[in-house]
C-alpha positions as CSV (number, residue, x, y, z in Angstrom):
1,X,9.1,-24.8,-19.6
2,X,11.1,-27.7,-18.7
3,X,11.8,-30.7,-21.1
4,X,10.0,-33.7,-19.7
5,X,9.2,-37.1,-21.3
6,X,5.6,-36.2,-21.6
7,X,6.8,-32.9,-23.5
8,X,9.0,-35.0,-25.8
9,X,6.2,-37.7,-26.4
10,X,3.8,-34.8,-27.3
11,X,6.3,-33.1,-29.6
12,X,6.9,-36.4,-31.5
13,X,3.0,-37.2,-31.8
14,X,2.4,-33.9,-33.0
15,X,5.4,-34.3,-35.8
16,X,3.8,-37.4,-36.8
17,X,0.4,-36.2,-36.3
18,X,-0.6,-39.1,-34.1
19,X,-2.3,-39.3,-30.7
20,X,0.1,-38.9,-27.9
21,X,-1.0,-42.5,-26.5
22,X,0.2,-43.8,-30.0
23,X,3.7,-43.0,-29.5
24,X,5.6,-45.8,-27.6
25,X,8.9,-45.2,-25.7
26,X,10.6,-48.1,-27.2
27,X,9.9,-48.2,-30.9
28,X,12.5,-46.9,-33.4
29,X,11.1,-43.3,-34.3
30,X,11.8,-43.8,-38.0
31,X,9.5,-46.8,-38.0
32,X,6.8,-44.7,-36.7
33,X,7.3,-42.4,-39.7
34,X,9.7,-39.6,-38.2
35,X,11.8,-38.4,-40.9
36,X,15.4,-36.8,-40.5
37,X,14.1,-33.2,-41.0
38,X,11.4,-33.7,-38.5
39,X,13.8,-35.2,-36.0
40,X,16.2,-32.3,-36.4
41,X,13.5,-29.7,-35.7
42,X,12.4,-31.7,-32.6
43,X,16.1,-31.8,-31.5
44,X,16.7,-28.2,-32.0
45,X,13.5,-27.4,-30.0
46,X,14.5,-29.7,-27.1
47,X,18.1,-28.1,-27.1
48,X,16.4,-24.7,-26.6
49,X,14.4,-25.9,-23.8
50,X,17.3,-27.6,-22.2
51,X,20.8,-26.1,-23.4
52,X,22.4,-28.6,-21.2
53,X,21.6,-31.5,-23.7
54,X,24.7,-33.0,-25.2
55,X,23.6,-32.8,-28.9
56,X,26.2,-35.2,-30.1
57,X,24.7,-38.0,-28.1
58,X,21.2,-37.1,-29.2
59,X,21.8,-37.8,-32.8
60,X,22.8,-41.3,-31.9
61,X,19.3,-42.1,-30.5
62,X,16.6,-44.0,-32.3
63,X,13.7,-44.2,-29.5
64,X,12.1,-41.7,-27.2
65,X,13.4,-43.7,-24.3
66,X,16.8,-43.3,-25.5
67,X,16.3,-39.4,-26.0
68,X,14.7,-39.0,-22.5
69,X,17.6,-41.0,-20.8
70,X,20.1,-38.4,-22.1
71,X,17.8,-35.5,-21.4
72,X,17.1,-36.8,-17.9
73,X,21.0,-37.4,-17.3
74,X,21.7,-33.8,-18.5
75,X,19.3,-32.1,-16.1
């Protein structure tokens, strides 16, 4: 499986127990209720799918759009 924006959104939605359509790209994930432990799990899973992800940059992101920008650039 390839890391896509849709996959990332679905993963965030699952972690937050929200419908996918309720996860906007531009809202701070912490404001949606994503805690640091859940975020770490997501990042580890995304890094497994796409080992080229620069993890040091991922830890600076706060929105799904920012995560996707980094993932897309690293493909």
